[in-house]
Structures are given as structure tokens and as C-alpha cells.
C-alpha positions in Angstrom: 79.9 23.6 89.0 81.0 20.2 87.8 79.0 18.4 90.4 75.8 20.2 89.3 76.6 20.6 85.6 76.5 24.4 85.9 77.8 26.6 83.2 79.2 30.0 84.0 80.1 32.8 81.5 83.4 34.7 81.5 82.1 37.5 83.8 80.9 35.1 86.4 84.1 33.1 86.2 86.0 36.3 86.9 83.7 37.3 89.7 84.1 34.0 91.6 87.9 33.9 91.0 87.8 30.9 88.7 89.9 32.8 86.0 92.8 35.1 86.2 91.2 37.6 83.9 88.8 37.8 81.0 90.2 38.7 77.5 88.6 39.6 74.2 91.6 38.2 72.3 92.5 35.0 74.1 95.6 34.3 71.9 97.0 37.8 72.5 96.4 37.5 76.2 98.1 34.1 76.3 101.1 35.3 74.3 101.4 38.3 76.7 101.3 36.1 79.8 103.8 33.7 78.2 106.2 36.6 77.4 106.0 37.7 81.0 106.7 34.2 82.3 109.6 33.8 79.9 111.1 37.1 81.0 111.1 36.1 84.7 114.4 35.1 86.2 115.0 31.4 85.5 116.1 30.7 89.1 113.0 32.4 90.5 110.7 30.3 88.3 112.6 27.1 89.2 112.4 27.8 92.9 108.7 28.8 92.7 107.8 25.6 90.8 109.9 23.5 93.2 108.2 25.2 96.3 104.8 24.5 94.8 105.6 20.9 94.2 107.0 20.5 97.7 104.2 22.2 99.6 101.4 20.6 97.6 102.0 17.3 99.4 102.5 18.6 102.9 100.0 17.6 105.5 100.2 20.8 107.6 100.1 24.5 106.9 103.1 25.0 109.2 105.3 22.7 107.1 104.3 24.5 104.0 104.9 27.9 105.5 108.4 26.9 106.7 109.3 25.8 103.1 107.9 29.0 101.7 109.7 31.2 104.2 113.0 29.6 103.3 112.4 30.1 99.6 111.3 33.7 100.1 114.4 34.4 102.2 116.6 33.0 99.5 114.8 35.1 96.9 115.2 38.3 98.8 119.0 37.9 98.7 119.1 37.6 94.9 120.3 40.5 92.6 117.1 40.1 90.6 115.0 40.9 93.7 117.1 44.0 94.4 116.7 45.2 90.8 112.9 44.5 90.7 112.5 46.2 94.1 114.4 49.3 92.9 112.3 49.5 89.8 109.1 49.2 91.8 110.2 51.9 94.2 110.9 54.2 91.2 107.5 53.5 89.8 105.9 54.3 93.2 107.8 57.5 93.7 106.9 58.7 90.2 103.2 58.0 90.9 103.3 60.3 94.0 102.3 57.6 96.5 
């Protein structure tokens, strides 16, 4: 798009995966996303950001996967993970799936 000076509207941006979602009220959507981010466990956010920084400079996918697997394994052992998993399982069982 940049190379050819193309302009896309919101619907097209969503269709091609350029945006997370399209919102009528951008400020309300931003505040909602910020609240979700702020509510996330601090250690999880810190680990996620660190993993992204580490893997962005890696030359092979195998290296990046190794780092990500270690971070995921650590995450699964956390109390926050167990709590969130239990909440998700409750939601799924209530929906009849």
C-alpha cells in the first residue's frame, strides 16, 4: 500500500488483517483495550514483551520457538494461568460445548 500509494477504508483494512478490529467509537474502543491490557497479570505482560523483543532479532524460527516454548511453560505454571483456565472452562461448560 505504501509502495503504491494505495488507500484502504476500514472494512478493507479489516478484511486484509491490517487492523485488529473496526470501531465506530475509536476512543471507547481504545479505552476498552487499554483496560484489558491493564487488567492482565503484570508478570505475564512483562514476559510477553520480553519474549517479543528477544525473538524479533532471532535469525531462525527454531530459535524463536525455543524461547517461546520456555516462556509458555513458565506461564502454564503460574497461579494466574490456572485461574484463567478455570474461568474459561466454566464459561465453556455453561455454553454447552
